[in-house]
C-alpha positions, 0 to 999 in steps of 0.5 A: 768385602764379605767372607764369601769373597775373601776366604775360598782361594784355590790354595785354601780349597786345596789345603782343605782337601789335603787335610780331609784326605789325611789320616784314615777317616774311614777307620776313624768314623767307624767309632761315630756310626752308632750315634750317626744312626741315632741322628738318622732315626730322628728324621723318620725318612720313608723308603724310596726318598731321595736323600743327600748327605753333604760332606758324607765322609766314608758313609757313616750316615748315608749307609744307614739310610741306604740300608733302609731302602732310601735312595742315597747320594753322598758328596765329599771334598775328599776323593778317597773318602767317596771312593771308600763310601762307594766301595762299602755300599757296593759290597753290601749291594746298596742303592747309593752313589758317592761323588766328589763335590763341594758343599759350597757348590753342589753338583745337583739341580734345584730341588733334587732331594727330599732330604738334605743332611750334613753330620759334622761335615758341612760346618767345616766349609770356609763359606757358611753363607754359600753352604746354607744357600746350597743346602736350601737350593737342592732341597725340594719344597716340603723336604727336610734339611738336617744338620748335626754341628758341634757346639762351642760349649761342648767337649769338641768346642773345648778341643778346638780351644786347646788346638787354638793355643798352638795353631794360628787361626785359619781366617775362616769363620769358626766352624763352631758358629754352626753350633750356635742357635742364633747363627743357624737361624740367621743362615737357614731361617729364611728358607725353612719353616718349623725349624727345630733346634735341639742340643744333644750329646754324641757318645764318643766311646773308645776301647782304649784310655785317653792317651790312646784316644789322642794318638788315635785322633793324631793318626787317623783324623785328618785335621788332627793329623795335619795339626800335629805335623805342622808343630815343632816336636816341643809344641806337639808334645805339649799339645798331646799332654793337654789333649790327654788331660782334657780327655781324662777330665771328661772320661766317664769310663774306667782307666783302660777305656774312654767314654765322653759325651760331646754336645752337638746342635741337632738342626731339623727344618722343613724347606719352605 
């Protein structure tokens, strides 16, 4: 029996939604926006294009496109995030719509969009085969499919390994497989031409020291928030210390600031 038929129970979907609604992702994502802009600029999207951002969060990528005159649609599994994204777009008078939706079953017709993106988002869905199918399905022939996915070798991959010492495996395929070039080519290659895959670094910069960054993730980032809540006080304390050590080891800023470069896989293909 395949992964696609064993992992996406209603209970799991509800758990994932609860996880991404936890914390305060809009506040968390503001520290991700500048490199989201860097990623967006790689795509060179003409104004007026139909643009879909899958697992859009509170709009950290999609709003950049909307500000450039692109016709933006964003979908996310967490209703509080799409509400926040829509509120931000409306406040700026931007042409953008944000909807609750599942990356494994997008609520759009075939070939609806010129550009389909997902930045550190769809990689977390439990059935990657369905995600790949949906990204390809809703993109028009000749359109662009683009993703940014954390790699196992990079800093975020090391954070995953740290959490894995304390949190039992979910049973889902590792999200970090989306950061493996061979796997990405297997998942998307049949539906795209001119697939360009490049390793890049995301600049994680915070105006507080590493210990403050760990607390920031615990408080505002849903998955980290839920992970700490699931642990005993002793294990939560040990996890906090290990994360602080990891951030401190990779920190390139002075003690009262944090700057870490996290590797991700930039994936850009043309829909065949």
